[in-house]
N, C-alpha and C positions, 0 to 999 in steps of 0.2 A: 526497566525504569519504574514500573509500578511497585516492584518489591522494594526498591530504594525509597520511594515516596512513602510507602507504609513505615519503613524504618525511621524516616525523618519525623513522621507523625508520632511513632512511638517515642522517640527522644523528646519531643515537645511535651507530650502527655506525661512522660516520666517526670519532667521538671515541674509540671502543674501538680501532679500527684504529691510531690514532696511538699509543696506549698499547702496543698489541701490537708494533708496529714498533719502538718505542723499547726495549721489553724484549728483543726478538729481537736487536737490534743489541748490547745490552750482553752478552747471553749469549754471542754468537759471538765476541766479541772478548776474553774473559776466558780466562786459562790454567785448564785443567781437570785437576786431579790428584785422583783418587778412589780410595779403598781398594777392593781386590777384593771384600770382603763387600758393600759398597754397590753395586758394579756387578751383583753377582748378584741383589740385591734389585730393581735397575732392570730386569733381564731377566725376572724373575718377574712384575713389574708389566706389562711389555710383553705377556707371554704370556697375561695374563688378558683381552686384548681382541682383537677381530678388526678388520681394516682395511677400512673402507667409505667411499668418497669422499663419499657422500650424507650422512654424518654431520656434515660441515662446510660444507654448501651455504650456510648463512647467512654464513659468513666470506667465501665467494666472492662471493655476490649482493649483500650489503649493505656489508660492510667493505671491499670493494676489495682485499682480501689474497688472493693465490693460496694455497690450502690445499695441503698435501702430507703424506704420512705420515713424520713426523720419527722414528719409531721403526723404520722400515724397515731402517736399517742398524745397528741396535743388535745386535751379535753377539758371542757369547762368543769370547774370544781376540783380539778387535779391539782397537784403541786406544780403550778406553772414555772416556778423557779427552777424546776428540774427538767424543763422541756429541752429535748435534744436540739442543738444548734443555736440556742439563745444564751447570751451572757448579759448581765446587768452591772451597772456601777455599784459598788459596795456602799457608797454613801448616799447617792440620790436616787438609786433604784431605777434609773433610766436604762432603756435597752441601748447597749453600746456596740454589741457585736451580734451579727446574725449570719450564721453559716448553714445554708440550705443547699450546699452543692451536693450533687449525686443523689437528689431526693425523690426522684421519679416524678416531679411536678410537671403537669401538662395543662396549659391554659394561656390566657392572655393577662399581662399586667396593664391595667388601664390607668389613664392619667389621674383618676381619683381613687386609686388603690389605697388601702389602708397601710401599705408598706411606707407610705410617704408621711406617716404620722409619728415617725421616730427621728426627729431632728437632731438627736444627740449620737446617732450612729457613728462610730468610728471606723468599723469594719463591716463590709457587706460582701458576702460571697454566694451567688446564685448560679455558679458554674454547673454545667452538665445537666441541664433540665430541657424542657421543651416549651418555651415561651413564644412559639410561632405565632406570627400576627402582632406581636408586641414591638414597640419602638423604645429606644432609650429616650424617654420623654424628659420634659423640663423638670419633673419632679425629682429626678436624681440630682438635680443641681441644688436641692434644698438642704443636702446633707453637708453643712458647712464644716463640720468637725471630721468628716471622712478622711481617713488616711489610706485605706486599702479598699478598692472597688474591683470585684472580679465578676464579670458578666459573661465569661468565656463559654463557647460552645453551648449556648442556650437559644440559638435560632432567632435572635432579635433581627429585626428588618427595618428598612425605611431609613429616614435621616436621623442621625444622632443629634439631639437638641444641643444647640451651642451653649446652654447653661452648664454643660458638663465641664466647661473650662473654668467655671467659677469656683471649682473645688480646689482652692489654692493650697490646702493642706495635704493633698494627695501624695503619698510616697510610691504607691503602687497602683497602676491602672492596667487592668487587662480586660479588653473588649474583644478578644479574639473570637472569631466565628468560623464555623465550617465553611470553607470556601465553595464547597459544591452544594450548599443547601440554600443559603438565603442571600439576598441582595441588601447590603447595608452600606450607608455612606456617611462620611464625616466631612461637613463643610467647616471651614474656618480652622484648618489644622494649625496654621501659624499662630492663632490666638491662643490654642490649647498649649502649644509649646512655649509661648511667651509667659503664659499665666501660671503654668504648673511648674514652678521652679525647683520644687523639692522632690521631684520624680527620681526614684532610684530604678524602677521597673516601669517600662512602657511597652505593652504588647497590643498591637492593632492588626494582627494577621487576618486577612480577609476582608478588612474594612476598606471601601473605596475612598481613597483620599484624592487621588488624581492631582498631585502637587509635586513640585521639585522637592529634593531633600533639603530640609532647613539646616543651614550651617550653624544655627545657634545650638542645635542638639549636641554638636561636637565640642561645645564649651561647658557642658554640664558635668563637672568633675565628679558629681555624686552618682552619676548614671552607672548602673550595674548590668542591666539587662535591657536590650532594646530590639524589639521584633516588629518590623514594618514590612513583612513579607506579603505578597499578593495585595498590595495596597494601591496599585496603579501609579507608583511613583515614576517620574520621567525626568528628563534633563540629564545633567551630568553630576555625579558624585563628587564632592569637593576633593581637590588634589592636595590640599594642605595636610600637614601632618596631624594625626589624631592624638591628643593628649587627654586620655580619659583613663587615668590609672586604675580605677576600679571596675571598668567594663569587662565583663566575663562573657556576655553573650551579644553578638551582633548578627542579626538575621534579616537580609533583604531579598531573599529568593523569591522568584515569581514575578519580579517587576521587569517585564521583558523591554521596556523603553528606557530603563535607567542604565546609563552607560558610565564609563570611567575607567580608570586604571586600578589595579590592585591597591587597596587602601594601605597608607603608610602609617604604621603604628610606632610610637616612640619605644625605645628599649624598656622603659618603665611601663610595662603593661601587664594586665592580669587576664588577658583574653583566653578564654577556654573553648568557645564554640564560635565558628564563623561560617555562616551560610550565604552564598552569593549565587547559587545555582539558578539557572533559567533567567539570568539578567543580560544585559548587553555590555558588561565589562570586558575589556580587551586589552591587548598589549602583552608583554612578557611579565613573567613573575620576577619581581626584584630580588636581589640577594638578601635585602633586609627582611625577607620573609623568615629568615632563620631567627629573628628577634622574638618570634612568638613562641617562647620556650614552654609556656603553660598550655599551649594549644592541644586539645584533645580531639576536636572535630573540625575539619576543613573540607567544605563541600563547595567546589567551583564548577560543578557539573553543567554542561549545556550553556556555557557562556561563548565568548569569542576570543579566549586567550590563545596565544600562540608562542612560537619559539621553543626553546629547550627548557627543561626543569633545572633550576639552580642547584648547585651541589649543596648549598646552605640548608636545604631541606633536611639534611641529616641532623640538624640541631633541634628538630621538633621531637624530641625523645619522649614526650608524654602522649603523642598523638595515637588515637585508637581507630579514628575514622578518616580516611583520606580518599576523596572523590575528585578526580580531574576529568572524568569521562565526558564526551560530547564536545571537545574543543578542537583547537588546531595545533596542539603541541606536536613537535616533530623531533627528530634526532633520536639519539640512543636514550633508553631509560637509565638514569644515573645509577651508579652502584652505591646508593646511600642507605641501604637497608640494614647495615650492620648495627646502627644506633636505634633504629625504630622498632625495638622489640616489643613495644606494647601494641603495635598495630594489629587490629582485628578485621578491619574491613578496608580492602584495597581495590579501587575502581580506577582503572586507566583506559577503558574502552572508548571506541569511537574517536581516535585521534590518528595521527600519522607517524607514530613511533615506528622506528625500524631497528635493524641489527637484531641482537639476541637478548634473551632474558638475562639480566645481570646475576651472577652467581650469588651475591649477598641476599637474594630472595629467600635463600634457605635458612636465614637467621630468624625469619619471622615465625617463630614457633607458636605464637598465639593466633595466628592468622586463621580467620574463619571463612572469609570470602576473598578470592583471588580472581579478578576480571580484567584480563588483557585483550579482550575481543575486539574485533573491527579495527585492526592496526595493520602494520606491514611488517610485523616481526617475523623473523626467518631463523633458519637453522634448526638445530635440535634442542629440545627442552633440556635444561641441565639434568643430568642423571644422578649426581651425588647430592641428593637432597634427603634429609631425614628429620624426623621429629615434628612433623605436622600433624600432631594428635587431634587437633581441634578443627583442621581444615574440612569444611563442609561443601563449599561451592567452588569449582574450578571451571572458568569460562575462558577459553583460549580460541574460540571459533572465529573464523573469517580472518585468518592470518596466512603466513607462508611457511609455517613450520613443516619440517620434513624429518626423515628418519623414523626410527620405531617409537612407539609410545613407551616412555621411561617406566621402569619397574616400580618406582616409588608410587605411582598413581594407582597401582593395584593393591597397595597395602595400607591406605589411609582408612583408619578405623571409623571416622566420623563422616566420611564422604556421602553426601546427599545427592549432589548434582555434578556430572562430569560432561562438559560440552567441548569437544575438540573438532567440531564439524567444520567443512570448508577449509581444510588445509591440504597438506600433501604427505600425510603420515602413510607409511608402508609397513609391511610385515603382518604378522598374525595379531589378533587381539588377544592379550594374555588372560590368564585366570585370576579373577578378583579374590582377595583373601577375607573380605568382610562383606556382610549382606546388608549394609545400611543404605545402599544406593536407592534413590527413587526416580532419578532422571538420568538417562544415558543418551548422548547424541554424538555419534562418530560418523555422521554422514558426510558425503562428498569428500572422501579421501580415496587412497588407493590401497586400502587394506584388503588382505585376501585370507583364504583359509575358511574354516568353519566358525560358527558362532560358538564362543566358549560356554561350557556347561555351567560355569558358576553363575552366569547371567539368569539361569533359569531357577536359581535358588533365592533370588532377591524377593523376598515376600512382600516387601513394601514398594516395589518397582511400579511406577505409574506411567512412565513414558520411555519407550525404547525406540530409538531412531538410528537405523544403520543404512539408510538408503544411499545408492550411488557409490558403491564400493565393488570389489571383485569377490565377494563371498560366495562360497559354493558349499555343496553337500546337500544331504537329504535332511529336511527338517521334519521331525516327528511331532505331531500336534500334541501327543501325550506329555511332551516336555513342558508344556505350559501350565501344568496342573497347579503349581505353587503360586503362580502369578495372579493372585485373585484380585489385586487392586489395579491392574494394568488397564489403562484406559486408552492409550495411544500406542500403536505399533506400526512402524513403517520400515519394511524390509525391501522396498522396491528397488529397481534398477541393480540387481545382483544376478548371480547364476544359481539360485536356490530352487530345489525341488521340494515337494511337500508330500508327506505320507499321512493320510488321515485315518485316525484311529475311530472305531465305532464307539468307544467309550469317552471320546474327547468332546462331546457336544455340550457338556456341562462346564467346560473349562472356560477360563477368561470371563467370569460372570459380569464384569463391570466394563468390558471393552466397548469403546465408542467409536474409535476410528482404527481401521485396519487397511493397510495398503501393502499389497503383495504384487503390484504390477511390474512388468518387465522382468519376469523371472522365467523359469523352466517348469512351471506348474502344469500338469497335463491330466487328462482323464476327467472323469466326473468329480465335481466339487461337492463333497457331501458333508463338509464340516459346518455344523449349525452353530457356530460360535456367536455368543452374544445375542441370542435370540430376542431379549427384551431390551438390550441396551445399544447395540450396534446401530449407528446411524449413517456411517460413512464407510463404504466398502469399494476398494479399487483393485480389481483383478485383471485390468486391461493388459494387453500384449503378453499373453500367456498361450498355452495350448489346450485350454479347457474345453471339453466337448460338450458339457451339459450340467444341469442342477437336478437333484432330485426334487427339490422345491425351494421356494423363497421363505424361510421361516421367520424373518426379521421384522417385528411388528413396529419397530421405531425407525426403520430405514428412511433415510433422507436423500442420500447420494449413493447411486449404485452404478458403477462404470465397469463394464464388461466388454468394451470394444476391442477389436483385434484379437479375437480368439478363434476357436473352431466350433462354436456352438452350432448345433443342428436341431432339426425338428421344429416344432411350433414355437412361436414367440412366447416366452414366459411372461406372466402378467405381474407387474410390480405391485407392491403393497400399497394400500390407499394413502400412506403418509409420504410416499416417495416424491421428492422435488426433482431430482436429477436422475435420468435414466437413459444410458447409452448402451446399446448392443450392436453399434455400427461395425462393419467389416467383419461379419461372420457368415454362417451358412444357413441362417434361419429361413424357414419356408412357411407356407400356409398364409392365413389371413390374420388381421388384427382383430382381436376379440373386443367387442364393445365394452367388456369389463374394465378395459384399460381407462375408460372415462370415469371410473369411480375414484381414481387418483386425483381428487380435486385440488390438491396442493401442488401438482406437477408444474415445474417451471421450465425444465429442459427435457425434451423427448427426441432422441436421435436413433432412428431405426434404419439408417442409411447403409448402402452397400450390403444387402442381403438378397435373399430370393423370395421375399414376401410378395404375395399376390392378392388377388380379389379386390373388392370395392373398399373405399375408405369409409369407416363408420361416420355417419353424419355428425356424431357428437364431438368429433376431433376438434372442431372450431370454437366449441363453447363449453367444454367441461371444466376448465380452470381459468380463473381470472388471473392466475400468476404465470400461466404458460407464456414464455417469451420466446423460445425456440422450438420449432416443429421441423425436424429434417427427416424426410422420407426418400431422399435421393437414391438413385440406382437400385430400383426394385422393379417389380413388374405389376404395380397397381394399375388398374383400369377403372373406367367409369368417370365420374366428375369429381372435382375438387369440392370439399365441404362448402355449403352456401351460406352457412350461418355462423356469425362471429359475435361474441359477446360485446355489449357496450362497456367501455372502460377496460377493454382487454389489454394485456401486456405484450403482445406479440412484437418481438424485435426481428426475428428471422422466420421466414417461411420458405422451405426449399422442397420442391416437388420434382426437381430435375431428374431426367433419365427414367421416366415411366411410360405408361401408355394412357395417361389421362386425356380426356377430351372435354368438349363443351365449351362453355364460356368462362371467362375470368369472373370470379364471384364479385358482384357489385358491393357486397357487404364488406369487402376489404376497405372500403372508404372510411370505416370507423376504427381501423387500426392505426391510431395516431402515433403509436411508438414504433411503427415498422421502419426498419432500416434496410433489410435485405428481402427482396422477393425474387425468387429463382424458379421460373416456370419452364426452363429450357428442355428441350429434347422430349416433347410430349406430342400430343395430337390435338392441341387446343386450337379450335376454329373460331376466331373472333376478330374484330377490328381492334385498333390500337386502343388500350384502356386510358385514354387521356384524363380521365377522372382521377387516376392515381397521382397526377401532378399536384393535388391538394394535400398529399401526406407530407408533413412538415420535415420529417427525419429520414425519408427514403433516400439511401445512399447508392443501393445496387438494385438494378432492374435487369433481369435476364429473361427474355423471351426467345432466345435462340432456338431455331430448328422446330418450328411448330407450323400451324397453318393460319397464322395472322395475315390479314389481307386488307386491301383498300388503302386510301390516302390517310396519312397521319393527321393532316388537316390542322385546323385551328383550335385553340383553347380558350374557354370562357374564363379560365383562371388567370388572374393578373400576372403572377410570376410563378409558373408551373415548374416543378422539379428543381427547386432551388438548392437542395442538398445532394442531388444526384451527381455522382462522380464516376460510376461504372455503369454503362448501359450497353446492352448487347441485344440487337434486334436481328442478327445475321440469320440467314437461311429461313426466310418467310416469304410472303407474297405482297410486301408493302410496295405501293406505287406512288406515282406523283413526285412533286418536288421534295428535296429534303426539308425537314421541318424546322424552318428558320427561327419561328417563335419560340420553340423549345431550346434550340441551341443558344439563343441569346440569353436564356433564363438559367443556364447551368453555372450558377455563381460558384459552386463548390470546385470547379475546374479553373478558377480564375485567381490569379494573385496569391497563390499559396505561399506563404513565408515559412518555409521549412526550418529556417534557422531559429525562429522564435515560437515554434509550435512543439508541443510534446508528441513525440512519435508514439503511437500506440496502435493496437489492432482493433478492428470491428469485433465487438464482443465484450466480455467481461471476465472475471477471474474464473468463473465456472465453465464458460464455453466461448470459444472464439471460432468465427466462421471461416469456411474454406470455400473455394469455388474453382471451376475450370475456366480458363482464360486463354483465348487465341491471341498471342502476341508475338511479334518478331518471327511469324511463320510457324510457331509451335504451339500446340495445344498443351497448356501447362496447368497442373492443379496447384493453386496457391493454398497451402495448408493454413496459412494466416494472411489477413488482408491488411496491409498498412493503410493508415488514414491518409497518406500522401499519394496513394496509387490512384490513377484516373485513366480511364480508357473509354473510347466509343467505337462500336463495331456495328455498322449498318451494312455489312457486306451480304452478297447473294440475296439481293432483292430485286425490285424493278423500279428503283428510283431513277429519275430522269432530270433534265435541266442542269443549270449551273450549280457549282459548289459555292454555297453562301460565304461571302467575305467574313462574316461575323464569326466563323470557326477560328479566325486569327485571334479573337479575344480570349479564346480558352488557353491561355498561356501557361497553364500548369499541367497540360494534357500530357500523358506518357505515351499513349498509343491511340492511332487513328486508323481505322480500316473502313474504306468506302468501296472496296473491290467488288467486281462481278455485279455491276449495276448498268444503267444506261445514261450515265452522267456525261454531259457535254460542257463546251466551253473551255476556259483556261484554268490552270492551276492558280489559285488566288495568291497574289503577292503578300496578302496578310499572313500567309503561312510562315513567313519569316519571324513572326512574333511567337511561335510555338517553341520557345527556347528550351523547354524540358522534354520535348518530343524524342522519343527513343525508337519509335516504330511508325512508319508511314506506308500504308498499302492503298494505292489508287488504281491497281491493275484491273484489266478487263472492263474498261468503260469506253467511252468515246470522247475522251479529252483531246484537245488540240492546242496548237500554239507551242511556244517554247517552255522548257523547264526554267523556272526563275532562278537567275545566279544568286539571288538572295537566300535561297535555301542553303547555301553553303555555310551560313552563320548558325545553323542548328548543330552545335558541337556535340550534342548527346545523341544525335541520330545514329543509330546502329544498323537498322534494317530498313531498306528503301525498296519498294516494288512499284514501278511505273509501267510495267510491261502491258502489251496488248492495248494500246491506245492510239491516238493519231498525233502524237507529239512530234514537233519538228524541231530543226536547228540543233546546235551543238549541246553536248552534255556538259553541264557546269564542272568546273575543275576547282579543286581546293578543299580543305578540311576533310570532313568525313566522306565526301564524294570520291576521294581518292581510294577508298576501301571497297566501294561497290563494284560488283562484277557485272558481266554482260546480262545476266538473267534479271537484273534490276530494270533493264531498259528494252529487252527484246520485244518484238512485235510492234515497234514504232518505226515504220519505214522511212519516215522523214528525218529521224534523228541520226547524229553522227559524232564521231569523236570518241576518245577513250572512255570506257574500255571496249566499245563496239569496234567491229572490224572495219566498218564504213568510215572512211577519212572524210573531213569536212573540206569543202572548197573554200576559196577565198571570199566568196559571197556569203558564206554561212559563218565564218569565224575569222578573227585576225590570224595572221601567219604565226608559227609557233614562237618565234623570237619576239613578236610584239606582244603576244599573249603572256609570255613569261614576264616581260617588262611590266605589262599592266598589273600583273598579279603582285609583283614586288612594290609597284607604286601604291598599290591599294593596301599595303601592309601585310601581304601574305608572305610567309616564308615556312620553311620546313619545321622550324620550332613550333609554329602555330599548329601545323598539320599534326605533329606527334602529340601536342597537348590535347587537341580536339579528339584524336583517336583514343588517347588515355581516358578522357572523360567518359567516352562512350563505353569503354571496356570496363571501367569502375563501376559504372551504372549497371552493366550487365552482371558483374559480379555481385552487386548488391541484390539484384533480383534473385540471383542464385541462392544467396544466403537466406533470403525469405523463404525460398521453396524448401530448403533443407532444414529448417528449424525444428522439425519433428519428423524422423524417419529419413532413410537414405535410399530412395528408389533407384536401383541399379541401371534400369533403362534410360533414366533421365540423366543420371551421371554420364552415361556413355554418350548421350545426344549432345549434352553441353561440352564435354571434352572434345568431341568430333568438331563442334562448330567453333570453338576457340582455336583449334588447330587449323581449321579451314580459313579462319579470318587472319591467322598469322601467314599462311601460305598466300592468301589473296594479296596481302599487303606487300610481300616480297615480289610476287608476279607484277603488281601494279607498278612498283618502283622500277622493275626491269623494262616493262613496256614503255613507261614514260621516258626513260632514258634512250630507248630505242627510237621513239618518235622525235626526240629533240636532237639526235645525232646526225 
């Protein structure tokens, strides 16, 4: 998109440069005779500015015109009639033309500027300077004889004076401003259009008009060029036919609130350039588009057009630039390219085109850019294509192409970029015949074999992306010696191994990003590639055993997790932002030197054999540190007690160590904290109620420590409002369940999953994981969905009734209150927990009946009510038909299926009455199966979440076993039910 935007800018500047050159030529060839008073005014105007070559950089960069200081030789006493940019009337001596475009001028044009002492000016061109802070003041309205006014790209700002509309003789008005620089507005646009009736050229790009499109403009038969791009136009573009026989340019791009259908032009038209991109134009392209036979540029990108492309497009024989990308076009790409042989730029990306590439594409011998990316194109790329001598950019990524890469793509002499990523290409990568390539992206295909040797000959190559294929072989680092401009190299997710040469440390001197993750690299990693330039290195999921040293002075992201690293923890460089060595075999203590990395944002040392006490500086060495993960090591001592004010901590994970002492009270200043995991340690403290003041805390895990006492009351008005995962299991909490906290868990209430964006806790750099006991299994969630909610208060000493308010937590997925001393009844409010998948109330002292209302919980997949004092019959219907005996055992007073104890007539209706009651209440087998299906789908959803990264075989075995068990259980339940009723 950015490259196209630059191209558009280039086209605009090119047209501007033509006008500027024409003006300069006429000025320099006219005789200049100017009165002394006017010369003095010109000198004063000159002296109000400084000279700065950066003021006219756009003129040089885009316009192709060499800027220079035209006023440099304006000196008193010199032959002022020869001053550059000044023209005078041959008879009266009045200054009538002033062209100071591209003149390096920097300063402010004030309302009393001597510029306004030239009332006889007919042409004024101040384009491509820097008048920042200047407004188009009322003084410009004094030039009553002005026919041409060009103030473009000169950084004017503020309101344009309405007096500009008094210039009734204007033929050309160009106020174009750099839309990314200044804020400039024009009020009274209608008056300007009504008064300036002689206009042939009106360019207001970047001027805030905030108006509807004036119909009267379409009646100006003299109009040749109209540019109202990025003007804030809104409403609907007129639907009537456009009768502007001289119009060559119509540009409305960037008016996102301007709607309408494709403009209807009469057959008698001269249109050359049409820009409607990034507007709200919609509908299908009419067949009358074929009437635009002079059209050279058609840009309809990022609109709302739909339907198929009309065959009449083949009539646009003069077209060189065609951009339809970012719309809703569908169907086949028409075979219309036989007549479009002047086409140079072809963009059809980000649509819904299907089928295959039409064979006539081979006739576009002048083509430089071919972009069909982000569609649904399929099949093989045409193989019989020749003569693309100018083709430089081929972008076919994100489609459904298959087969091998056609041979003609390997012999394009001018090819600069080749992107075939995210398709289904197979076979080997062939050898390229020319070395012009700078960008290669063949990732996310099914290519196999070795990397072709010709790639290592591309001396201009800057980016090589081959990740996620089936490439194999041994890659020798010495092969990279010619790729001195390579900055990006991604070979991840293949089967490559690496041989490191002692002479390869000076190779790839400009490399910035290197990703070799998910390969077969083993042994010591000794390649000191990009010592001064490399800032992102990913070697995760390999078999690397160690490093000689970390030589990279500019390193920002270093990912080494899931390797075989041994020995002491290596110390990252001070510039490092992301450092992960999790899932290795590192041992020893954390050196305090790690705290010198003052820019650290993510530090993950989890799943190693690290030991010792934690350095006190870990909590306060970096204001940027958002993730500190030390899970599953052997650290002892206390958690660091000091955290910086204004810190960025989002995740603190100390799980599965031997840490003791108290929860640091200084955590209260961690206002960004979302995840606090202190589980499986030896922390001896009371419930940290003060954490309820943290506004973003979503996950709190205190599992298996020595927390004790009553949770009690909170002085905070609404504590833990963002909390949705809380695990207090296996501690010594006592007293009643904390009703005041349960009432405040707003994040577990009324989640509208249909209207919320599903995402995971974390960001692009790091996503959190955690162990959760749910559905009777302890499962590691490698990513945590923002819709997942669970409460685990199991294995404590809670007593008393279960609060009814738990029924308000209607988005809860898991609830575990087992192994406590809870009494009373199961609350009827539990019927409101419609999203509940797992409920464990086992090993308590609950009494009374199991509420029949629980059968409405159609997502419930795991139920454990065993070892209580529940009485009466087991509810029948919905998910309850799938639960086995172990869900209810240890309740002597309970009876009915699936328990072996039959219910008496005092305990339940006889079977025939019960069946009738079920059907009267709307229950039938269809409902049962739907409910069972919902639970099963929910279970599969959880499984998908678990397996997003990695495929733990033990967990696959457990899930398969449980699914099989559920199917057998359902069959047995059906058989028993039929036996009971027979």
